[in-house]
C-alpha positions as CSV (number, residue, x, y, z in Angstrom):
1,X,13.7,-19.6,-9.2
2,X,12.7,-17.4,-12.3
3,X,9.2,-18.5,-13.3
4,X,9.7,-19.6,-17.0
5,X,7.2,-18.0,-20.0
6,X,6.7,-19.5,-23.2
7,X,5.4,-18.0,-26.4
8,X,3.5,-19.8,-29.2
9,X,3.7,-18.0,-32.5
10,X,3.2,-19.0,-36.1
11,X,5.7,-17.1,-38.0
12,X,4.1,-14.4,-39.3
13,X,6.1,-11.4,-39.6
14,X,4.0,-9.6,-37.1
15,X,4.5,-12.3,-34.8
16,X,8.8,-12.1,-35.5
17,X,8.7,-8.7,-35.6
18,X,7.1,-8.7,-31.9
19,X,8.9,-11.6,-30.5
20,X,12.3,-10.3,-31.2
21,X,11.5,-6.7,-30.5
22,X,13.9,-5.7,-27.3
23,X,11.0,-4.3,-25.4
24,X,9.4,-7.9,-25.8
25,X,11.9,-10.5,-26.2
26,X,13.1,-10.6,-22.6
27,X,9.6,-11.6,-21.3
28,X,9.6,-15.0,-23.5
29,X,12.2,-17.9,-22.4
30,X,11.4,-20.1,-25.0
31,X,9.2,-19.5,-28.3
32,X,7.4,-22.3,-29.7
33,X,6.3,-22.9,-33.7
34,X,2.8,-23.9,-33.0
35,X,3.5,-26.5,-36.1
36,X,6.3,-28.1,-33.6
37,X,3.6,-27.3,-30.5
38,X,2.8,-31.0,-30.8
39,X,6.7,-32.3,-30.5
40,X,7.4,-29.6,-27.6
41,X,7.5,-30.3,-24.2
42,X,6.1,-27.4,-21.7
43,X,6.8,-29.3,-18.3
44,X,9.3,-26.3,-17.8
45,X,6.9,-23.4,-18.3
46,X,4.4,-21.9,-15.9
47,X,3.2,-19.6,-18.6
48,X,2.2,-20.2,-22.1
49,X,1.2,-17.2,-24.0
50,X,-0.8,-18.2,-27.6
51,X,0.3,-15.1,-29.5
52,X,-3.0,-13.6,-31.5
53,X,-3.8,-14.7,-34.7
54,X,-2.3,-18.2,-34.7
55,X,-4.0,-20.5,-37.2
56,X,-6.9,-21.9,-35.4
57,X,-5.9,-25.8,-37.2
58,X,-3.1,-26.1,-35.3
59,X,-4.9,-24.8,-31.6
60,X,-7.3,-27.5,-32.3
61,X,-4.9,-30.1,-33.0
62,X,-3.1,-29.6,-29.8
63,X,-6.3,-28.7,-27.6
64,X,-5.7,-31.6,-24.8
65,X,-2.3,-30.6,-24.9
66,X,-3.5,-26.9,-24.0
67,X,-5.9,-28.2,-22.0
68,X,-3.9,-30.6,-20.1
69,X,-1.2,-27.6,-19.5
70,X,-3.8,-25.3,-17.5
71,X,-5.7,-28.2,-15.7
72,X,-2.1,-28.9,-14.0
73,X,-1.4,-25.9,-12.9
74,X,-0.2,-24.1,-15.7
75,X,-1.2,-20.2,-16.6
76,X,-2.6,-20.4,-20.5
77,X,-3.0,-17.0,-21.7
78,X,-5.1,-16.8,-25.2
79,X,-4.8,-13.5,-26.9
80,X,-7.1,-12.1,-29.5
81,X,-8.6,-13.9,-32.8
82,X,-7.8,-17.4,-32.0
83,X,-10.9,-18.3,-32.0
84,X,-10.9,-20.0,-28.3
85,X,-14.6,-20.4,-28.1
86,X,-14.0,-23.3,-30.8
87,X,-11.5,-25.2,-29.5
88,X,-12.0,-24.7,-25.5
89,X,-15.0,-25.7,-23.6
90,X,-16.8,-23.1,-21.5
91,X,-15.6,-20.3,-24.0
92,X,-18.9,-18.2,-24.4
93,X,-17.9,-15.6,-27.2
94,X,-19.9,-12.8,-28.8
95,X,-19.0,-11.2,-31.9
96,X,-19.5,-7.2,-32.0
97,X,-18.8,-5.1,-34.8
98,X,-15.0,-3.7,-34.6
99,X,-14.7,0.1,-35.2
100,X,-10.4,0.4,-36.9
101,X,-11.0,4.5,-36.2
102,X,-11.2,4.5,-32.4
103,X,-7.5,4.5,-31.9
104,X,-7.6,7.6,-34.0
105,X,-9.9,9.7,-31.1
106,X,-8.1,9.4,-28.2
107,X,-11.1,11.4,-26.6
108,X,-13.6,8.7,-27.8
109,X,-15.7,6.4,-25.6
110,X,-14.9,2.7,-27.0
111,X,-17.1,1.6,-24.5
112,X,-15.2,0.2,-21.8
113,X,-16.3,0.4,-18.1
114,X,-14.1,2.0,-15.4
115,X,-10.9,-0.2,-14.3
116,X,-11.0,-2.3,-11.5
117,X,-7.9,-0.2,-9.8
118,X,-7.1,-2.7,-7.3
119,X,-6.5,-5.7,-10.0
120,X,-2.6,-5.6,-10.3
121,X,-2.9,-5.8,-14.1
122,X,-3.1,-2.2,-13.5
123,X,-0.2,-1.7,-11.7
124,X,1.6,-1.9,-14.8
125,X,-0.9,0.2,-17.5
126,X,-3.9,2.1,-17.7
127,X,-7.5,1.6,-19.3
128,X,-6.4,4.5,-22.0
129,X,-3.8,2.1,-22.9
130,X,-5.6,-0.7,-23.6
131,X,-8.0,1.1,-26.6
132,X,-7.5,1.1,-29.6
133,X,-10.1,-1.5,-30.5
134,X,-11.4,-5.2,-29.5
135,X,-12.6,-7.9,-31.5
136,X,-15.4,-9.2,-29.9
137,X,-16.2,-9.9,-25.8
138,X,-16.7,-13.0,-23.8
139,X,-19.3,-14.2,-21.3
140,X,-17.8,-16.0,-18.5
141,X,-19.6,-17.6,-15.4
142,X,-19.1,-15.7,-12.5
143,X,-15.9,-17.1,-11.2
144,X,-14.3,-15.3,-13.5
145,X,-12.0,-12.4,-12.5
146,X,-13.2,-9.3,-14.6
147,X,-10.1,-6.7,-16.0
148,X,-11.6,-5.3,-18.4
149,X,-15.5,-4.7,-19.2
150,X,-17.8,-3.6,-21.6
151,X,-20.3,-1.2,-20.5
152,X,-23.6,-2.8,-19.7
153,X,-25.4,-0.2,-22.1
154,X,-22.9,-1.9,-24.7
155,X,-24.0,-5.2,-24.4
156,X,-21.7,-5.9,-21.6
157,X,-19.1,-8.9,-21.9
158,X,-15.6,-9.3,-20.8
159,X,-12.5,-7.9,-23.1
160,X,-9.8,-9.4,-20.7
161,X,-10.9,-11.6,-17.9
162,X,-8.8,-14.6,-15.8
163,X,-10.4,-17.8,-14.7
164,X,-9.7,-20.8,-12.6
165,X,-9.0,-23.7,-14.6
166,X,-8.3,-27.0,-13.1
167,X,-5.0,-26.4,-11.1
168,X,-4.0,-23.1,-13.1
169,X,-5.9,-20.4,-14.8
170,X,-7.0,-19.2,-18.5
171,X,-6.5,-15.6,-19.2
172,X,-8.6,-14.5,-22.2
173,X,-8.4,-11.2,-24.2
174,X,-10.2,-10.1,-27.4
175,X,-7.4,-7.7,-28.2
176,X,-4.5,-8.6,-30.3
177,X,-1.6,-6.4,-29.8
178,X,1.2,-9.0,-31.6
179,X,-0.7,-8.1,-34.6
180,X,-0.8,-4.3,-34.6
181,X,2.4,-4.0,-33.1
182,X,4.3,-5.9,-35.7
183,X,2.4,-4.2,-38.1
184,X,3.5,-0.8,-36.4
185,X,0.2,0.9,-36.5
186,X,-2.0,1.7,-33.5
187,X,0.7,2.5,-31.1
188,X,-1.5,1.6,-27.9
189,X,-1.2,-2.1,-28.9
190,X,2.4,-2.0,-27.9
191,X,1.7,-0.4,-24.4
192,X,-1.0,-3.3,-23.7
193,X,1.3,-6.0,-24.5
194,X,3.8,-4.1,-22.4
195,X,1.3,-4.3,-19.5
196,X,0.1,-7.4,-19.9
197,X,3.7,-9.0,-20.5
198,X,4.6,-7.5,-17.3
199,X,1.7,-8.6,-15.2
200,X,2.1,-11.8,-16.1
201,X,5.8,-11.9,-15.3
202,X,5.1,-10.3,-11.6
203,X,2.1,-13.3,-10.7
């Protein structure tokens, strides 16, 4: 049986463009408008993805529902710029300056550590495809699996990690691929989105 995935989106132009793009649309069995989340059933889904830059008001209103989903065996993937540290307990976030021009310098050093080449995420994507910029880092505890990590000399922290959560897990990143894909700039954002969606589907 196919493992079902739902996307929570906020009706913005960049959410709509990206979630209806043929490159990505087939990954979503259902899209849920965030204002309808309170009345939506999540029972049939194994994976729930929160598109980046979803208004925090509605995520806060539904925090118990989202936590319940992960606690009871679901996989909750929270993309960047969603202020997850303000509505989910146990998330430690560190804001960092954002260099909006890294993506124009393919040879520039964005400060990532070399990837864990044994992690299944990198079966679908290279570390170079994950570089455009990032919005802060997270500092999870030792039970988290590091996927994209910032160098210690840059201050350390996670750009993408996976962590057990009750009977399920959470996947957290400070990258915002829906916004940049839907806004038609920073081409690596689409590569990253393709990579993370393929990885989630393969899990």
